[in-house]
C-alpha positions as CSV (number, residue, x, y, z in Angstrom):
1,M,-7.3,10.8,7.8
2,T,-9.7,8.1,6.5
3,E,-12.0,6.2,8.8
4,E,-10.1,2.9,8.3
5,V,-6.8,4.6,9.4
6,E,-8.6,5.9,12.5
7,I,-9.8,2.3,13.3
8,T,-6.5,0.5,12.7
9,G,-4.0,3.2,13.4
10,I,-2.0,2.0,10.3
11,R,-1.5,4.1,7.2
12,C,-0.4,2.7,3.8
13,R,2.2,4.8,1.9
14,L,1.6,3.1,-1.4
15,G,0.8,6.3,-3.3
16,E,3.9,8.0,-1.9
17,L,6.2,5.1,-2.8
18,L,4.7,4.9,-6.3
19,E,5.4,8.6,-6.8
20,E,8.9,8.4,-5.4
21,R,9.7,5.6,-7.9
22,G,8.0,7.3,-10.8
23,T,5.6,4.4,-11.5
24,T,1.9,3.9,-11.6
25,L,-0.7,1.8,-9.9
26,T,-1.3,0.2,-13.3
27,R,2.3,-0.8,-13.7
28,L,2.4,-2.2,-10.1
29,A,-0.7,-4.2,-10.8
30,E,1.0,-5.8,-13.8
31,L,4.2,-6.5,-11.7
32,V,2.4,-8.1,-8.8
33,D,-0.5,-9.7,-10.7
34,L,-3.2,-7.9,-8.7
35,S,-6.2,-5.9,-9.9
36,I,-5.9,-2.1,-9.9
37,V,-9.1,-2.0,-7.8
38,N,-7.5,-4.1,-5.0
39,L,-4.3,-2.0,-5.1
40,S,-6.4,1.2,-5.1
41,V,-8.2,0.0,-1.9
42,L,-4.8,-0.4,-0.3
43,K,-3.5,2.9,-1.6
44,N,-6.5,4.8,-0.3
45,D,-6.3,3.2,3.2
46,R,-9.5,1.3,2.8
47,A,-8.0,-2.2,3.2
48,R,-9.0,-4.2,6.3
49,A,-6.3,-6.8,5.7
50,I,-3.5,-7.8,3.4
51,R,-2.0,-11.2,2.6
52,F,1.7,-11.6,3.4
53,S,2.2,-12.9,-0.1
54,T,0.7,-9.6,-1.5
55,L,2.7,-7.5,0.9
56,R,5.9,-9.3,-0.1
57,A,5.1,-9.0,-3.8
58,I,4.5,-5.2,-3.5
59,C,7.7,-4.7,-1.5
60,E,9.7,-6.7,-4.0
61,A,8.3,-4.7,-6.9
62,L,8.9,-1.4,-5.2
63,E,12.2,-2.4,-3.7
64,C,11.1,-1.4,-0.2
65,E,10.6,-2.9,3.2
66,V,7.3,-3.5,4.9
67,G,7.9,-0.6,7.2
68,D,8.3,1.7,4.3
69,L,4.9,0.7,3.0
70,L,2.9,0.4,6.2
71,V,3.4,2.9,9.0
72,L,1.7,3.8,12.3
73,A,-0.6,6.7,11.8
74,P,0.2,9.7,14.1
75,G,-2.0,9.8,17.2
76,D,-4.4,12.6,17.9
């Protein structure tokens, strides 16, 4: 578990969702008009915040719900 997940208690499942849908971070970046670097930060649980507009764009592109993307990390 990364340090950021430990602090927030929230885990991002972006990598898992990309894999399930057979797509890449590069393709998602094109679809949502964000940099690969910013999406990579989110994917690796290093994001401290996310804009609702970004969250919505990712969910629309991946055809998922917010709860599919962001989940509570299991407690110790």
